[in-house]
N, CA and C of each residue as an Amber inpcrd file, in Angstrom:
protein
   330
 191.0850000 -24.5440000 -33.5340000 191.6140000 -23.2080000 -33.6850000
 191.5460000 -22.8450000 -35.1750000 191.0860000 -21.6740000 -35.4390000
 190.9590000 -21.2760000 -36.8340000 192.3270000 -20.9580000 -37.4230000
 192.3840000 -20.9810000 -38.7050000 193.6420000 -20.7260000 -39.4170000
 194.1510000 -19.3110000 -39.1160000 193.2770000 -18.3410000 -39.0500000
 193.6690000 -16.9530000 -38.7850000 194.2770000 -16.8240000 -37.4000000
 193.6830000 -17.4800000 -36.4180000 194.2040000 -17.4160000 -35.0520000
 195.5850000 -18.0640000 -35.0000000 195.7650000 -19.1960000 -35.6780000
 197.0770000 -19.8610000 -35.6930000 198.1300000 -18.9690000 -36.3490000
 197.7590000 -18.3190000 -37.4310000 198.6990000 -17.4240000 -38.1060000
 199.0500000 -16.2480000 -37.1940000 198.0650000 -15.6890000 -36.5130000
 198.3120000 -14.5700000 -35.6030000 199.2310000 -14.9890000 -34.4620000
 198.9860000 -16.1640000 -33.8950000 199.8380000 -16.6480000 -32.7980000
 201.2610000 -16.9130000 -33.2830000 201.3780000 -17.4730000 -34.4670000
 202.7030000 -17.7350000 -35.0320000 203.4490000 -16.4230000 -35.2690000
 202.7700000 -15.4320000 -35.7990000 203.3770000 -14.1280000 -36.0510000
 203.8150000 -13.4740000 -34.7450000 202.9520000 -13.5450000 -33.7420000
 203.2880000 -12.9780000 -32.4340000 204.4910000 -13.6830000 -31.8270000
 204.5280000 -14.9980000 -31.9110000 205.6560000 -15.7580000 -31.3690000
 206.9520000 -15.4040000 -32.0970000 206.8890000 -15.2710000 -33.4110000
 208.0740000 -14.9130000 -34.1900000 208.5780000 -13.5240000 -33.8200000
 207.6480000 -12.5820000 -33.6830000 208.0290000 -11.2190000 -33.3140000
 208.6650000 -11.1900000 -31.9290000 208.1260000 -11.9760000 -31.0020000
 208.6710000 -12.0310000 -29.6420000 210.0960000 -12.5660000 -29.6570000
 210.3370000 -13.6070000 -30.4500000 211.6810000 -14.1740000 -30.5250000
 212.6650000 -13.1850000 -31.1340000 212.2400000 -12.4540000 -32.1450000
 213.1150000 -11.4500000 -32.7440000 213.4420000 -10.3620000 -31.7340000
 212.4470000  -9.9310000 -30.9460000 212.6790000  -8.9010000 -29.9340000
 213.6730000  -9.4020000 -28.8990000 213.4890000 -10.6450000 -28.4280000
 214.3830000 -11.1790000 -27.4150000 215.8080000 -11.3110000 -27.9270000
 215.9630000 -11.6580000 -29.1970000 217.3100000 -11.8260000 -29.7180000
 218.0280000 -10.4930000 -29.8800000 217.3020000  -9.3890000 -30.0440000
 217.9460000  -8.0900000 -30.2020000 217.9070000  -7.2560000 -28.9300000
 217.1150000  -7.6520000 -27.9590000 216.9430000  -6.8370000 -26.7620000
 218.2390000  -6.6890000 -25.9660000 219.1420000  -7.6530000 -26.0920000
 220.3610000  -7.6080000 -25.2940000 221.5840000  -7.2530000 -26.1240000
 221.3730000  -6.5960000 -27.2370000 222.4830000  -6.2230000 -28.1140000
 223.1420000  -4.9500000 -27.6070000 223.9550000  -5.0880000 -26.5710000
 224.6910000  -3.9550000 -26.0360000 226.1480000  -4.3670000 -25.8590000
 226.9440000  -3.4980000 -25.2930000 228.3430000  -3.8150000 -25.0440000
 228.5230000  -4.6680000 -23.7890000 227.4420000  -4.9190000 -23.0560000
 227.5030000  -5.7320000 -21.8440000 226.8150000  -7.0580000 -22.1230000
 227.5170000  -8.1650000 -21.8760000 226.9450000  -9.4910000 -22.0730000
 226.4430000 -10.0160000 -20.7360000 225.1180000 -10.0980000 -20.6010000
 224.5180000 -10.5480000 -19.3510000 224.1810000 -12.0400000 -19.3530000
 224.6430000 -12.7660000 -20.3460000 224.3970000 -14.2040000 -20.4040000
 225.1240000 -14.8650000 -19.2360000 224.3810000 -15.5400000 -18.3260000
 225.0160000 -16.1260000 -17.1400000 226.0970000 -17.1570000 -17.4720000
 225.9460000 -17.8490000 -18.5990000 226.9490000 -18.8520000 -18.9560000
 228.2190000 -18.2120000 -19.5180000 228.1370000 -16.9400000 -19.8650000
 229.2900000 -16.2480000 -20.4350000 229.7550000 -15.0970000 -19.5620000
 229.3950000 -15.1210000 -18.2870000 229.7810000 -14.0320000 -17.3950000
 231.2970000 -13.8980000 -17.3580000 231.7470000 -12.7580000 -17.7430000
 233.1890000 -12.5140000 -17.7930000 233.7400000 -12.2620000 -16.3960000
 234.8970000 -12.8140000 -16.1480000 235.5510000 -12.6110000 -14.8530000
 235.9690000 -11.1610000 -14.6880000 236.1620000 -10.4620000 -15.8050000
 236.6130000  -9.0760000 -15.7250000 235.4520000  -8.0770000 -15.7600000
 234.2160000  -8.5450000 -15.6000000 233.0670000  -7.6340000 -15.5690000
 233.1820000  -6.7240000 -14.3570000 232.8570000  -5.4600000 -14.5480000
 232.9150000  -4.5110000 -13.4450000 231.7000000  -4.7090000 -12.5330000
 231.7610000  -4.1230000 -11.3650000 230.6240000  -4.1760000 -10.4440000
 229.4060000  -3.5270000 -11.0920000 229.6160000  -2.4480000 -11.8300000
 228.5070000  -1.7690000 -12.5050000 227.8540000  -2.6960000 -13.5220000
 228.6520000  -3.4110000 -14.2910000 228.1050000  -4.3410000 -15.2730000
 227.3230000  -5.4540000 -14.5910000 227.8230000  -5.9360000 -13.4670000
 227.0950000  -6.9680000 -12.7090000 225.7560000  -6.4180000 -12.2050000
 225.7700000  -5.1840000 -11.6870000 224.5280000  -4.5710000 -11.2030000
 223.5110000  -4.4280000 -12.3420000 223.9740000  -4.0280000 -13.5150000
 223.0840000  -3.8770000 -14.6620000 222.4870000  -5.2230000 -15.0410000
 223.2930000  -6.2610000 -15.0550000 222.8110000  -7.5890000 -15.4300000
 221.8650000  -8.1900000 -14.3880000 222.0710000  -7.8630000 -13.1300000
 221.2610000  -8.4420000 -12.0640000 219.9300000  -7.7250000 -11.8540000
 219.7840000  -6.5270000 -12.3770000 218.5750000  -5.7350000 -12.1610000
 217.8210000  -5.5370000 -13.4740000 216.5730000  -5.9570000 -13.5030000
 215.7610000  -5.7860000 -14.7050000 215.6090000  -4.2980000 -15.0400000
 215.4330000  -3.4570000 -14.0220000 215.2740000  -2.0180000 -14.2790000
 216.5380000  -1.3980000 -14.8710000 217.6930000  -1.7300000 -14.2960000
 218.9400000  -1.1990000 -14.8380000 219.2010000  -1.7660000 -16.2310000
 218.9090000  -3.0410000 -16.4180000 219.1280000  -3.6680000 -17.7120000
 218.2800000  -3.0100000 -18.8010000 217.0080000  -2.8100000 -18.5190000
 216.1270000  -2.1510000 -19.4900000 216.5610000  -0.7060000 -19.7280000
 216.9200000  -0.0200000 -18.6500000 217.3890000   1.3590000 -18.7750000
 218.6580000   1.4410000 -19.6040000 219.5630000   0.5080000 -19.3820000
 220.8090000   0.5230000 -20.1410000 220.5720000   0.1800000 -21.6080000
 219.6540000  -0.7310000 -21.8760000 219.3320000  -1.0500000 -23.2680000
 218.7980000   0.1840000 -23.9890000 217.9880000   0.9800000 -23.2940000
 217.4850000   2.2220000 -23.8930000 218.6310000   3.2100000 -24.1280000
 219.5160000   3.3390000 -23.1510000 220.6560000   4.2440000 -23.2930000
 221.5310000   3.8010000 -24.4650000 221.8110000   2.5180000 -24.5440000
 222.6510000   2.0030000 -25.6240000 222.0260000   2.2980000 -26.9880000
 220.7340000   2.0260000 -27.1210000 220.0400000   2.3020000 -28.3880000
 220.0800000   3.7950000 -28.7070000 219.8740000   4.6120000 -27.6790000
 219.9290000   6.0580000 -27.8420000 221.3210000   6.4880000 -28.3000000
 222.3430000   5.9270000 -27.6900000 223.7130000   6.2560000 -28.0670000
 223.9780000   5.9090000 -29.5330000 223.5370000   4.7320000 -29.9460000
 223.7750000   4.3050000 -31.3300000 223.0430000   5.2100000 -32.3240000
 221.8350000   5.6010000 -31.9790000 221.0510000   6.4870000 -32.8380000
 221.6880000   7.8700000 -32.9350000 222.1000000   8.4110000 -31.7880000
 222.7300000   9.7330000 -31.7780000 224.0900000   9.7130000 -32.4680000
 224.8100000   8.6180000 -32.3150000 226.1020000   8.4770000 -32.9740000
 225.9140000   8.4490000 -34.4900000 224.9320000   7.6990000 -34.9390000
 224.6530000   7.6180000 -36.3760000 224.2470000   8.9860000 -36.9350000
 223.5160000   9.7560000 -36.1290000 223.0870000  11.0930000 -36.5510000
 224.1950000  12.1290000 -36.3700000 225.3420000  11.6990000 -35.8520000
 226.4910000  12.5710000 -35.5940000 226.1910000  13.6680000 -34.5830000
 225.2430000  13.3670000 -33.6870000 224.9220000  14.3110000 -32.6190000
 225.8550000  14.1280000 -31.4270000 226.4990000  12.9450000 -31.3520000
 227.4930000  12.6600000 -30.3210000 228.6620000  11.9610000 -30.9980000
 229.7400000  11.7920000 -30.2430000 230.9370000  11.1360000 -30.7880000
 231.2310000   9.8460000 -30.0170000 232.1580000   9.0690000 -30.5610000
 232.6200000   7.8750000 -29.8440000 233.2210000   8.2650000 -28.4930000
 233.8260000   9.4230000 -28.4310000 234.4270000   9.8980000 -27.1710000
 233.3490000  10.1310000 -26.1090000 232.1760000  10.6150000 -26.5270000
 231.0690000  10.8030000 -25.5750000 230.6400000   9.4620000 -24.9870000
 230.5570000   8.4640000 -25.8380000 230.1570000   7.1310000 -25.3750000
 231.2450000   6.5440000 -24.4790000 232.4950000   6.7070000 -24.8590000
 233.5980000   6.1930000 -24.0480000 233.6160000   6.8530000 -22.6720000
 233.3590000   8.1560000 -22.6210000 233.3210000   8.8670000 -21.3330000
 232.1780000   8.3470000 -20.4670000 231.0080000   8.0990000 -21.0950000
 229.8770000   7.5480000 -20.3510000 230.2400000   6.1780000 -19.7830000
 230.8220000   5.3040000 -20.6020000 231.1660000   3.9490000 -20.1570000
 232.1970000   3.9780000 -19.0380000 233.1550000   4.8800000 -19.1340000
 234.1760000   5.0010000 -18.0860000 233.5250000   5.3960000 -16.7660000
 232.6180000   6.3630000 -16.8510000 231.9070000   6.8050000 -15.6500000
 231.0260000   5.6790000 -15.1120000 230.3180000   4.9970000 -16.0230000
 229.4540000   3.8700000 -15.6430000 230.2660000   2.7950000 -14.9350000
 231.4010000   2.4360000 -15.4930000 232.1920000   1.3320000 -14.9530000
 232.8750000   1.6540000 -13.6360000 232.9420000   2.9340000 -13.2770000
 233.4800000   3.3020000 -11.9620000 232.4540000   3.1080000 -10.8470000
 231.1860000   2.9200000 -11.2090000 230.1370000   2.7740000 -10.1990000
 230.2480000   1.4260000  -9.4900000 229.9790000   1.4770000  -8.1790000
 229.9480000   0.2310000  -7.4120000 228.6650000   0.1180000  -6.5890000
 227.6880000   0.9650000  -6.9210000 226.4110000   0.9160000  -6.2100000
 225.2670000   1.2880000  -7.1560000 224.0870000   0.9050000  -6.7520000
 222.8930000   1.2160000  -7.5410000 222.6660000   2.7280000  -7.6080000
 222.9140000   3.4230000  -6.5200000 222.6870000   4.8700000  -6.5290000
 223.6490000   5.5730000  -7.4900000 224.8650000   5.0990000  -7.5760000
 225.8310000   5.6680000  -8.5160000 225.3560000   5.4390000  -9.9540000
 224.9350000   4.2090000 -10.2640000 224.4320000   3.9100000 -11.6100000
 223.2290000   4.7740000 -11.9480000 222.3440000   4.9260000 -10.9810000
 221.1540000   5.7470000 -11.2030000 221.5650000   7.1820000 -11.5650000
 222.5360000   7.7040000 -10.8680000 223.0230000   9.0570000 -11.1440000
 223.6480000   9.1480000 -12.5390000 224.4740000   8.1720000 -12.8950000
 225.1220000   8.1750000 -14.2090000 224.0760000   8.0580000 -15.3190000
 223.0690000   7.2220000 -15.1190000 222.0060000   7.0780000 -16.1150000
 221.2350000   8.3870000 -16.2650000 220.9160000   9.0550000 -15.1550000
 220.2040000  10.3420000 -15.2180000 221.0550000  11.4020000 -15.9160000
 222.3510000  11.4220000 -15.6110000 223.2460000  12.3760000 -16.2610000
 223.3080000  12.1250000 -17.7650000 223.3490000  10.8470000 -18.1620000
 223.3620000  10.5470000 -19.5940000 222.0790000  11.0570000 -20.2500000
 220.9510000  10.7790000 -19.6280000 219.6770000  11.2000000 -20.2080000
 219.6120000  12.7180000 -20.3710000 220.1460000  13.4500000 -19.4080000
 220.1790000  14.9160000 -19.5170000 221.1070000  15.3370000 -20.6560000
 222.2680000  14.7070000 -20.7530000 223.2130000  15.0120000 -21.8240000
 222.5930000  14.6920000 -23.1820000 221.9820000  13.5340000 -23.2990000
 221.3860000  13.1050000 -24.5740000 220.2530000  14.0170000 -24.9960000
 219.4810000  14.5080000 -24.0380000 218.3680000  15.3870000 -24.4000000
 218.8860000  16.7120000 -24.9910000 220.0540000  17.1470000 -24.5540000
 220.6640000  18.3530000 -25.1230000 221.2930000  18.0710000 -26.4880000
 221.6830000  16.8120000 -26.7340000 222.3650000  16.4510000 -27.9880000
 221.4040000  15.9970000 -29.0740000 220.1410000  15.9190000 -28.7690000
 219.1570000  15.4220000 -29.7470000 219.1930000  16.2250000 -31.0460000
 218.9230000  15.5040000 -32.0890000 218.8490000  16.1140000 -33.4210000
 217.4670000  16.7200000 -33.5870000 217.3760000  17.9630000 -34.1120000
 216.0620000  18.6070000 -34.2460000 215.1290000  17.8540000 -35.1720000
């Protein structure tokens, strides 16, 4: 293997590890060894579904970005989480996620 190929593979592996370590940086801990007994049904559904998990990671990142830009408030995020945590089905979560996306699109910074 040439030196350039080894360097490229090493760089790719490092980037992948960095992505994995930050990909789950949300308010929900989906680590199976740390599953909280007080996790809501909605949180369990998010952790058990790759689609919900990825969708929630996008929502969380969006929330943090909009919060930093002062386009939304902590109260907006708290209201979303309260609504999210009341869900006990996939269809409910899907609706809450769609509602957030509609709300966020109106709150975007120009």
